[in-house]
N, C-alpha and C positions, 0 to 999 in steps of 0.2 A: 106289401107295398108300403105299409106304415113304417116298417123297420128300414126299408131302403131310404125313405125320406129323412129319417133321423140321421143315418150315416152320412148322407149328402150334406146335411146341415152342419155336422161336426167338421167335415172336410172344408167347408166354406169358411168356418170360423178359424180353423188352423191356418188357412192361406192368408186370411186377413191379419192374423198375429204375426206371421212371418214377414208380411209386407211392412207392418209397422216397425218390426225389429230392424229391417233393412234400412229404414229411414230414421232410426234412433239417433239422438245427438248426445254428445258428452256434456257434462255440466258446464264447460266453458263455451259451448255453442258449436263446437266442431262436430263433424260426423263421426260416428263410431269407427274406430280403427285408424283414424287420422291423428297423427302426432303433431303437437304444437311445435313449430320451428324454434330452434335455439339460436341465439345470437352470441357473438363474442367480439370483444374489442381489446386491443392492446395499446396502451398509452405509456410513453416514457417521459419522465421529467428529469431534472438534473440529479435527483436523489432516488427516485422510485420508478419501478416498473409495475403497472397495473395490468393484469390480465383478468378480465371478468367474463363469465358465462352466465346467461339467464334465458328463460323462455321469452318469446316475443311478448311485449306488453299489451294486455287486452283489458278493456274496460270491465271492472268488477272482478277480475281474476287476479289473485295474488301471484306475484313472480318472485321466486327466491333466487338471490344472486349467489354465485360462487366467485367472490372477489379475491384474487390471488395478489398479494402485495409483496414485492421483493425489494429489499434494500440493495441498490445497485453496487455500492461498495462491498465487495466480497460476495455479492449475489446470495444473500441470506434472507430467509423468510422473516417477515415482521412477526415477532413472537408476543409482543405486548402492545396494548393500546386499544383504541376504538375507531370505528368507521361510521360516518354518517352519510347515508345516500339520500339525495334529494332529487325529486322530479319536478322541474320548474318550467312554467309557461308564463311569460310576461312577469307580473309581480305576484303570481300565485304559485303554490306548489304543495307537495306533500313530502314528508321525510320519514326515515326510519333509522335507528341507531343500533349497531352491533357493538356492545360494550367490550367484547373480547373476541379473539379469533376462535372459531369452532375447532380448528386444528392449526398447528403452526403455519402462519402465512395466509390462511384462508378465513375470510369474514363472510357471514351469511345473512345479511339484512334482507328484508322482504318489502316490496312495494306493491300496493293495490291501486292502480289508476282509477280515476273517476270519470274522466272525459277523454274522448279521442282527440288526436291532434299531434303536432310536432313539439317536442320538448327538449330541454337540456337535462342531461343526467349528470349530477355532480357528486363526486366522492371526496369526502374530507377525512383525511387520515391524521390521527393524533397519537404519537408514541412518546415514551419517556425521553427520547433523544431528539426528536424533531417532528414537525408537522408538514403536511403537503396537501395540495388541493388539485384535483384532476377533473376536468370538464369534458363531457362528450356531447357534441352538438347534434341537432337534428335526429333525435331518437323518436320513432313513431309509436304512438299508442293506437291500437286498432280497435274498431268497434266490436268485433267478434273474432272468433278463431278462424272462421272460414275466410274472412278478409285477410288475416295474417298469412294463412296458408297460400292463398292466391298471390299475395304480394311477394312473399319470400320464397315460395316453392319448397322443395325438399333438399336436404343437404346431400351433396355429392362429394365423392372422394376426389380431391384435387391432386393426388399423387405426392403430397408433401410428406415430410418425415415427422412423425409424432414423437415428442420427447417431453414427458410430463414435468410440471414444476416440481412435484415431489421427488422426481429423479434428480433434477438439477440441484435441488437444495441439499441433497445428501452427499454431494461430491464437490470437488474443486471446479467451479464453473464461473465464467465471467463473459460478459458481452461488452461491446464498444460500438459507438456509432461511426459510420463512414463520414469523414469530414473533409473539408477543403483546407489544405495547409501548405506551408512553405516546403519546397523540395530543393535540396542543394546537390550540386555535383560533389562527390566524395572521393577521397583517397583512401583506399583500403590498405592497411598495413598492420603492424603489430607493435606493442610497446612493452617496456620493462618497468616494474614497480620499484621505485627507490624511496628512501625515507625523506620526508619533508623536514625543513629546518624547524627545530624545536620538538619534533615528534619522537626523538631518541635522546636519551640522557644517560651518561655513564656516572654512576655513583662511586665516590672514592672514600677511602678511610680518612676520617677526620682526626685520628690520633693513632699512635702505635698501640698494638694490642693483638689479642687472639680473636679470630673470627668465630662467631657463634650464630648459626642460622636460626632465625626466629620462625621460619616457615618449614614445616615438615615436607620432605621430598621436593625441595626447591630445585627445579630443573628449567631448562630453556622451554619457553612456551607457557609457563605457569602464569595464570591470570592474576593480576594484582590490582588493588584499589588505591586511590590517592590517600596518602597518609598511613598506609598499612606498614607495620614494622616488618622489615625484611631480615636485617642482620644487626647483631650487637658486636661491637669491637671492644673487648674488655681488656684492661691492663691490670686487673686485680691479681695479686700474687707475684707480679714482676718486681725484681729488685731495682731496676732502673726504668726510666720512662713510664713511671706509674701515673696514670691519669688522676687518680685520687689525690696523690701528692701534688701534682701540678695544679690542680684546682684549688687545693688548700693554700698553696703558695700565692696563687693569683688572687685569691680572696683576701689574704692578708695584705698584699700590696695594695689592693683596691681600697680596703678599709683605711689603711694608713694614708694613702694619697687623698682619700675623701676627707679625712679629718684635717689634714694640712690645707686642703683647698678651702674648706669652710672657715678655717681660722684666718687664712690669708685674705679671704674675701671680705671679712669684717674689717680687717686692717686696711685693705685697699679702699673700701667704701668710706672709712674714716680718714683717708688720705695720710696714713702712717707709712705705708710701703708704696714704692713706685709701681707703675703699671707693668713694666717689663718683668718685674719679679712675680707679680700676680699671674701674668699670662703664662709664665714658665710653669708655675704650680698647677694652673688650670689644664695645661697641655698634658702634664704627667698624670693628672687625675683622669682625663678622658681616655688616655692610652690604657691605664690600669683597668678602667671600667670595661672598655671594649674587650680586652684580653680575658678578663674574668667571665664576662657574659658569653664569649665565644667558646671557652672551654666548658662552661657549665651547661650550655645549650645542648639539649638532646641527650643528656646523660641520665642513665638509670642503672642502678645496680653496679656502679663502678665502671660502666662502659658507654661508649658513644652509640647512639641508635641511628641506623640507616633506614629511612622510610621512602616509600614509593612517591615520586613527585606528581604523578597523575595516574588515572586509570589506564591500564595497558597490560603488557605481558613482558616476561623476562626474555630478552633476545640473546644475552650472553652472560655466563658466569665465569669469572676469572680466578676465583680462589676456591679452596675446599674448606669444608667445615673443620675448624681446629687449627687452621694455618695462622702463623704469626705474620702480621703485615706492618709495614711502616706507614706513617702518615702520608697521604697522597696517592697510595696504591689503588688502582682501579679494582673495584669489587664485583659489581654487576652492572649490566646495561638494561634499561627499561625502555620499551618502545610502545607506540600506540598505532592502531590501524585507522584512527579517526581522521588522519590527514596524511596524504601521500603525494608524491610527485611521480607523474607518469612520463617516462621518456620514450620517445619514438623517433625514428629516422626515416627520411624519405629522400627520393632523388631530387636534385636541384631543378630538373626539367619541369617539375610541377609549377614552379614559380610561386610557391607559397610564401606569403609575407604576413606580418601582423595586420596589414591593411585589408587583405582579402580572406584571411582565415576567419570563418564564421562560428566554429565550434568543434568540439571533439566528443565522440561517443566511445565508450569502452565496454567490454564484456565482462560480467562478473563471474564468480566461481561457478554459479549454477546456470551460466549461459544467457543471462538476461542482459539487455543493453541499457546503459545508463548515460545520461548526458552530464558532462562535467559541470555545466552551468547550473543544473538543477539544484545542487547543494551549495551553491555559492562559489564554486571553483572557477578557474579561468585559465586561459593560455598564458604562461609566464613569459616565454621567450621563444624566438625562432632564430636559429643561427643564420648568418649571412655569408660566411666564407666556407669554401671547400678547398682541399688540396689533395695531393696523392695519398697522403696518410689518412685523410678524412674526406672520402668522396661523397658522403651523404650529409644532408641537412638535419641537424638535431632540433626536435621540437619538445618543449617541456610544458606540462600542464599540471596545475595543482588540483587535487581532488579532496574536497572537504566532507568526506563521509567514511564510514567504517568499511574498509576494504579487506575482506577476509581472504587475502592471498599473500603468500610469503614475499618478502623483499627479494628481488631478482627474478621473480617468476614472470612469464609472458602472458599477455592478454591481447585479444583482437581489438583493433582500433580503427575508427573511421574519422577522418578529418573533413569537415565541411568547408567548402571554399567558394568564392565567387558570389554571384547574385542569385537569389532564390527565384523559382517559378512557383506559381500557385497551381495545385492539382489535387485530385482525389487521393486520399491516403487512408490506410488502416494500420493497426498494430501488426508487426511482422509475425507475432505469435498466432495470428488468425489463419495463416497460410497452411494448407495441406498440400504436400508435394507427392506426386506419383510420377516417377521416371521423367523428371524435368518439367512436368505440367503442374500447374497450380490451381487450386480451388479453395473456396471458403464455404463455411456454413452460415447461411443468411437466416436470421430469425424473422419469419414472416408474421408470426403472432406469438402469443405467450408460449404455446406448446406446439407450434408448427414451424418446421425448418425446411430449408432447401439447400442442396449442395449445388454450388454454382461455379463454373470455371471462370478464372480471371487471368488477365494478362498484366504482368507486373513490370515496373520500371525501376527507378533508383531506390536503393535502400538507404535510409537515413537513420541509422541506429535502431531505435525501437519501432520505427515506422517504415512502411514500404509504399511506394507510389503505385496506384492502380490505373492502368491505361485503358482497360476495357473490363466490363462485367459488373460494375457496381455504381450506384448513384448515391450522392451525398444525402444523408438522412437515414439510409438503411442501417440495419444493425447486424453485426457479425459476431460469431462466437470466437473469443480469444483464448479461453481456457475451457477445455472439455469438448472441443470440436471432434476429436477422435471418437469419443463416446457417442456423440450424436451420429457420426458416420456409421459406427457399429450397429446402432439402433436401426438404421435404415437397411442393414444387411441381415438382421437377425430373423426377419420373417414373423416375429411375434410382437410387433409394435402395439402398445396399448391403444385402445380406441380413444378417439378424440371426443370431447364433449362429455366427459365422465361426470358422474354425480359425486358430491362431497357431503 
């Protein structure tokens, strides 16, 4: 009987221990087995995207932030700088500073709240290039973990596409906000690239002589810099038309006329010779001086130097190395792509005039759309007359930027005309097309995306009108949308809310 009582006592103690374990609490106050909910926010400024993840803020419990900072220009992680995070209520608050990123783009400051309530959470970013300040309002600090769990519940899968910042930072990736902008009616046509006035220059021989190329393998398309020596035209060894002899004679004439001019000038100032005689001597002196300077200019090694007038490339070579040329013969032609004229033709039925033409977009070599006006270009002229030989209206526009397309090549053109309407629009690069249907990748948060069908309207160069599917202020992927789409189909999407 004694042994039976002892066994029963041990069983009772064991049951009490299990009961206590069942009601055990984590250090943060939550019941064992319950996980503290995690929060995330995504805020965009003109310069920066902040995507931050952290455990719910609980009195007395330190919360470590994973603050992802992305420079919106080229969508790259912030690699240098510091982040100060402040938890503010009224005129009081606490703060913590992360002096450097724990890994590229990710800062990990920690905040330990002291009192429950509603706060402002402020992130101040300082980099070598710029500073930014981002504020999140109405962030709750809970008294204990159980209160946070009851208020926030547990995370559920919302069916969105997960695409981590670390993935986006390693590839060409870019986003843009959905905006409300001007939409024009457009004329879709094509255009031809022609040289602008002053963008092409033919260089001629400045004296008789033999051509000597100063650039190895000088061919059409060779890039040249302003002032670069291209050709020497040398007359050394020639029995006649020798440049060195001509320069020597010109110099002798110049020196003689100079001496005569200085002598006559003194006599004229002393009123010994008449004005007409002095003016004749002065004229001869100026002619001799100009002739000598012209012959001697650009001469080296007994030859005239031909230099590039501006940065550009060789468009034509009219002589061969070693040819004898006379003065005035065309040697090479230098062109530049930094200014071009775009010529396009449209039917007169459009009624396009300088009064209702609003702008021109053209397509670059890599398929990107550019607005002529962006680089300071403009519409030069619109023809007014047509006849049997010219049934189309010619439109000319000047483009003031580097056009990496040969003269005479075609490009797609859109001409905006009439009055604009205001509507929702996004960059045309954001569109994904499947058999005539369009969709975009909407960024719901820093690492959460959704593929959404849209109905499009007019295309205005680099932008497209959205009739249905998007709201102003939402953010869409403009570069890398296909990779996000593939992530949704891979079946191995990384888990959201990862630790760093």
